[in-house]
N, C-alpha and C positions, 0 to 999 in steps of 0.2 A: 401948176400942183407939183407934178412931178419932179420938177427943177427942186422947189422947194426942199420939199422930202430928201432930196440928193445930197442937198446941201447940210442939212439938218445930220442926217447922218454922217457924212464926212468931220461937222463939226463935231459930234460927238467920240467919234473915232480917234481926232486928233489929240480931245481931252483924255479919253482914256491914256493914252500914250502918253502925253505931257505927265499926269499925274501918275502912271507906273515907272517913268522915269525919274520924276521927285522921288517918293516911294525908296526906288534903288540908291539914287544920289545920299539921301538921308542914312540909309540903312550901312552903305559904304561909311561914309563920315564918322556913325558912331561905331565903326568896327576899327577904321584907324586912330578915332580918340582913344578905346579900349586898350588897344594895342603900346599907342603913346603911351597912357596912364601905367601901363604894366611896366614898359622901358623905365619909367620914371622910379617904380618901384621894386626898382633891382639895380644892385649899387655891388660893385666889386674894388678892391683893389691889394694894399699889401702897405706894412710899416715902411718907413724910411730905413729903417736899419732891420734887416730880417737876422734873427737869431738860429745859429745854427741848430738843426734837430739834433736828437740824441742818437741812440745807438737804435738803427733800422729794427733789429731783429727785437726789440719790445716796443709795443706801439701803446701809447695809454691814450683813451679816448674818455671824454667827459661830457656831460649833457644836463643841464642846468636850466630851468627857468627863472630868470634873475627876476623876475616880476617889476621891469621900466626901473631898478634903482639908478639913481645917479647920485652925484656929488661923494660923499664921506664911502657911503655905505656901495658904490661901486667900487672905488678904491679897494674896498675891502674885499669885493670879489677878485678883484685884479689880485689882489696880495694873497688870498688864499690860492689862485691857480699858479701864481710864482712859487710858493711855500708847501705845495700837497704833496709833497714825497715825489723821490725819486722812482720811477724815470719822470722827467717833465711832459705835461700834455702835450700829443702829436696833432692832436683832431679834437675841437670843442665845439660842440650845438648847443646855443642858445637860444630861448623862447623868450620873448617879448621883452625886446630889444628894442629901444624906441632912437631914433633917429631925427626927428624933427618936431617935438613937441613942448608945448609950453609947460606944463608939469616938469620937464627934466632940464628947463633953460634950453630949449631949442638946440641941444646941442647934439652932435652925432657920434652916438657912443657906439656903432657898430664901427665907424674908425676909430676912435679914439681906444676901443678895446684892443686894437689889431696891432697899433702906433704902442701902447703901454706893453702889449706882449710879445712886439717883435715878429707878427705873425702875417701871414696872409689872409683874407678875410672876403665874405661874402656875406651881402645881407639882401631880404626880400620881404616885402610888407603887403599885407590882404589890400581888397580895392575897400573903400569906404560903403556905407549901404546904400541903396540902390538911389533913392531919394535925394541923396545929399551929396552923392558924389563929387557934383560940379561946383556945390557950395561947401564943400570941406575945406578948412581954415588948416585942421591939421590931419597928417596920414596916420593909419594907424601904427601900433606897435608889432614888430615882425620877429622873422627867425635869422640867424645868423651861424654860418660856418666859419672857425679860425682853425687854421693850421698850420705847420710848418713847413708845410711844401706848396710849389704853385697849385693854385685848382683850375681847373681846366672844365667846359661845358657844361657851364653854370645855367641852372634850368630855375626857372621860378614857378612853383607848381600851386595853381589855383583848387582848393579839394572842395569836393563837391558837395553838394546842400548847404545853403545858408543858413545862418543860424539866427537868432530872433532879430527883428528887425534889418533882415537880408545882410546882418553882418557876415562875412567872408573868412575865412583862415588860409595860411599857405602854408607849404613846404616848399626845402630849397634843396636843390639837388649839386653836387660838383664830385669832379673827381680828381684824383690826388695819383700819384706815382711816385711810388718807393721803388727805386731801383728800378728792375724791369719790368715790376709788379703794380696794375695798376687797381685801386682802390674807389669803389662806388660810396659817394658819403651822402646822406637823408637827414636834414633837421625839419622835425615835424610841430604844430602846435595845433592841436584837434578842438573842435569843437566841444564845450560843456552841454550846452544845453539842447542837444541832440535826442531826437527817440533813440532807444538802445540799436535798434533794427537799423538805421541808417549811419551809425559810425563807422561800422565798417568799411563803407562806401569810401569813406574820407580816409581811412588811412591805406584804403587799394590804389588811392592814385600813385602813392611813392612805389608800388610793386609794380606797376603798371608802367611808370617811366623807366624802372630799372631792366623791365623787359627788351628795351632797346638795347641792352649792352648784351654781349655774350654771358653766357648761361654760369659757366665758369671764372666771374671776375667777382673778387672777395667784395663785398658790401656792409655797410651800416646804414642801419636806421635808426636813430633816437629820439627824443625830445619826449613833449608832454602829451601823450594820446587821450588825456581825460577820463582816464579809464575809472569812473569812479564809484560805478555800478560792479558787484561782482560777477554778474554774466559780461561785462564787457571784458574781463582779465579773460576770461576763459576765450572769448571771440578773438581779444586779439594775441592770446598766445597760438589757437588753433590757426590763423590765417597766416602767421610768420613762420609756424613750424610747418607749415602746410608749401611755404613756400622755400624751406631750404635752410633757416634761420635759427638760431638756438641764440638764450639768453643766460647768463651767468648770475641774473638777480631773480632771487625766488618771489615768488606770488605774493607773497604775504610780508615781504618787508613794506612798509610803507617809505613813499617819499613826498608825501605833502601831511601837513600838520597845521591846523588854525583851532583858536579856542572860540568856539560858536556858542552863545546864551548857556556858558560856565561850562561847558562842555570840550574836551579835545576832541579835536575831531581828525584821525589819522588816516589817510587813504594811498592806495598805490595808482600815482596817474602817470610816473614816467618810466621811460623802457630804453634799455639799449639793446637793438637785436642785433646778431654777427650773421654772416656767412661767408665762409671759405679763412676766417680765422678762429685760432684756438683760445681762450679766454686762459688765463694763467690766477687772475686772482681779479677780485671787485672790491665794491667799499660803496655805502653811503653815509656822507657824512654830516653828523646831526649838530656839528658845534656852530656850522657857519648859518645863521640865523636871521641873514638882512633879508630874503625872500621867504614867501609861505611853503615853498617846494624846500628839497633838499639835493644837494650837487650830487650825482652817482658817478661812478669811473668806474674803467676797468682796463685791464692793463692784457693785451693781447699776442700770440705772435701768428705770422702766417702759417696756416694749414698746411700739410704736405698735400701736393697733387694726386690726384687719383691713379694708382697704380693702373697699369694698361693690362688688359687682360692677356 
């Protein structure tokens, strides 16, 4: 009887060990699969012919949620970017850029935009809803950075707190160098349908990544923050102002317009935040109507370095 009990005990110990190893292997496989999926959702490259950047003294920055436009409407956006006034854009941050979706002809718009504009580019997409990720036939719309200068330290940042149905959102970070000056750039697409108190956590992902870099590095945070509630405007301003950023764009100038149930709904959703850069001018173009968002821009110069005590 004693021998049987010992055998039974050994059997259960081995069973526990086997089950534990199986769980560990499954977790490792899931982690590897997630990493591989993340790699697939990050792309970078450059146009075959890079156009020479304008004078380094003036840097034009553009932010625009293009609402996955394609075909003639996408060409209108390209034409606007090329003809939006001197100087030509140095840095462009876009949101809702399709790369492989049926609605946009399965075309890689991230790459096409870079090719048309003669720029370097990086694109990042969010994960699909958890239940559907392995069955998804199409990836979600993503965010893009275009630059007249090469992009380095390209980072895909998954925002905290999924939206309805587990929908995630992303930001994208990259670094350019103009002369001896490095500039860190972020484009972000925040979730619309989150409780107000959770939205700052998404925006803070950008600032957490920026903390990896020297505190005096010039930085740009732009994109669609989805600050459709008035308190959210106060929240984003407080968060970025406390982190040393400024914006030339007033809080009360809308960047989104849509007609809903016979009423014109105008909201302040989009931002350009600057650190270590001095804005000289800015604008919100209301003539380009291919998206429900409006393109916004600012022309900046590098701020003078702080004087030594």
